[in-house]
VOGU-3710 file (C-alpha; in Angstrom, 3 decimals, decimal comma):
1> mqpservaav> 127,003/23,075/157,950  128,428/26,522/158,060  126,253/29,451/156,735  128,518/30,075/153,811  128,087/26,558/152,488  125,474/25,716/150,015  123,847/22,636/148,747  123,159/22,275/144,901  121,698/19,743/142,644  123,478/19,944/139,185
11> rtrkkvdfyy> 122,043/18,138/136,196  124,842/16,890/133,948  124,443/14,351/131,061  121,056/13,213/132,195  121,924/12,678/135,783  121,812/14,649/138,903  124,750/15,345/141,107  124,472/16,984/144,615  127,262/18,679/146,217  127,653/21,044/149,351
21> gsrksdkfvr> 130,451/23,228/150,709  132,955/24,845/148,240  136,621/24,752/147,376  137,175/27,488/149,802  135,202/26,124/152,751  136,238/23,660/155,305  134,880/20,668/153,226  133,554/20,002/149,787  131,201/16,992/149,423  130,051/15,485/146,118
31> cykkrevgay> 127,432/12,891/145,800  126,663/11,053/142,442  125,725/7,819/141,065  128,781/5,834/139,728  127,281/3,403/137,096  130,508/1,757/136,359  130,573/0,210/139,824  126,771/0,149/140,382  126,967/2,317/143,525  126,092/5,913/144,742
41> rveveahsgl> 129,480/7,699/145,476  130,030/10,266/148,209  133,457/12,012/148,040  134,478/14,192/150,915  137,279/16,708/150,551  138,398/17,736/154,027  140,418/21,019/153,620  143,260/22,359/155,667  141,151/24,621/158,099  138,904/21,750/159,289
51> lrrqrivgld> 141,970/19,438/159,706  144,046/21,993/161,486  141,259/22,785/163,948  141,021/19,107/164,773  144,655/18,681/165,033  145,066/16,423/162,121  148,471/17,488/160,789  150,201/14,163/159,666  149,317/10,846/158,272  149,180/9,205/161,679
61> dlvrlpevlc> 146,409/11,563/162,591  144,234/10,475/159,782  142,938/7,674/161,936  140,806/10,158/163,717  139,156/11,484/160,594  136,060/9,207/160,933  135,153/10,513/164,157  135,783/14,182/163,102  133,366/13,791/160,036  130,693/11,497/161,058
71> pkhlqfvdld> 128,049/12,738/162,047  128,806/16,345/162,378  129,969/16,963/158,708  128,504/14,038/157,016  125,218/12,376/157,915  122,277/10,859/156,149  118,948/11,635/157,578  115,125/11,370/157,196  112,627/13,737/158,363  110,104/12,325/160,993
81> wnhlgrhlak> 106,866/13,550/159,492  104,722/12,191/162,176  106,687/14,121/164,757  106,525/17,286/162,633  102,759/16,868/162,065  101,982/16,634/165,785  104,290/19,607/166,621  102,651/21,703/164,020  99,116/20,756/165,069  100,064/21,808/168,759
91> kigdrsdgvl> 101,830/24,998/167,786  99,767/26,525/164,970  96,475/24,381/165,093  94,234/24,620/162,062  97,020/26,045/159,668  99,195/22,903/160,359  97,955/20,986/157,276  98,897/23,876/154,894  102,321/24,145/156,505  102,889/20,396/156,403
101> agarrrrtsi> 101,883/20,345/152,716  104,354/23,033/152,079  107,105/21,274/153,764  106,273/18,054/151,838  106,698/20,143/148,764  110,116/21,105/149,804  111,333/17,653/150,932  113,883/17,082/148,115  116,213/19,620/149,908  116,658/19,304/153,702
111> lrlqrylrrk> 118,071/23,008/153,794  115,095/24,477/151,742  112,658/22,407/154,012  114,353/23,787/157,176  114,372/27,304/155,945  110,615/27,059/155,018  109,939/25,613/158,600  111,890/28,374/160,229  110,008/31,000/158,295  106,759/29,403/159,467
121> gvlnthrflv> 107,903/29,740/163,052  109,352/26,249/163,722  112,709/26,703/165,196  115,326/23,761/166,181  114,132/21,929/162,912  117,178/19,503/163,544  114,923/17,758/166,234  112,743/16,300/163,444  115,674/14,778/161,522  116,288/10,976/162,143
131> prainkdvtr> 119,687/9,440/161,310  119,541/6,777/158,611  120,963/3,162/159,209  123,363/3,780/156,352  125,444/6,184/158,577  126,831/3,054/160,340  128,139/1,682/157,083  129,573/5,121/155,978  131,475/5,240/159,408  132,439/1,731/159,130
141> alkrwargfd> 133,930/2,336/155,591  135,767/5,477/156,669  137,258/3,618/159,749  138,472/0,792/157,488  140,041/3,362/155,148  141,611/5,214/158,070  143,226/1,976/159,354  145,516/2,149/156,434  147,229/5,177/158,089  147,686/3,505/161,402
151> seepwantn> 151,153/2,226/160,758  154,769/3,582/160,420  154,374/3,047/156,645  150,880/3,633/155,728  151,227/3,365/152,044  152,322/-0,294/152,512  148,910/-1,288/154,188  146,358/-1,980/151,545  143,652/-3,804/153,669
//
């Protein structure tokens, strides 16, 4: 995620929506519960700057979009709390319990959590992030979607 991007939780009509990026950044991602279909929806807007840098300029190039987006721009992760705890105990010793408790209080936002850990002297916080199994499903769904653009008439392929 670029430094200019932000992650926000927005409460609307008794639900919480999450988004990151902006309309002026390379991507804008919205995440929300879609009750009508009984699912959690993740919408990714890939903007022209990102597409141009990846040389995606036509419909035929969209088949490469899943590899561009996942995992660099879209990935679900968990934090390995045991690994973080061991690291903190080794690095800061007796203060590690307090720092770990502070980290747990910030666990609802990966960015807040990482910022907190950096302030406490824990660099390279990404090493404590573990990809979730759902990433395979997301990538598979993106590839299925992209296959629709892998023909001379992509709008004709509905599978």
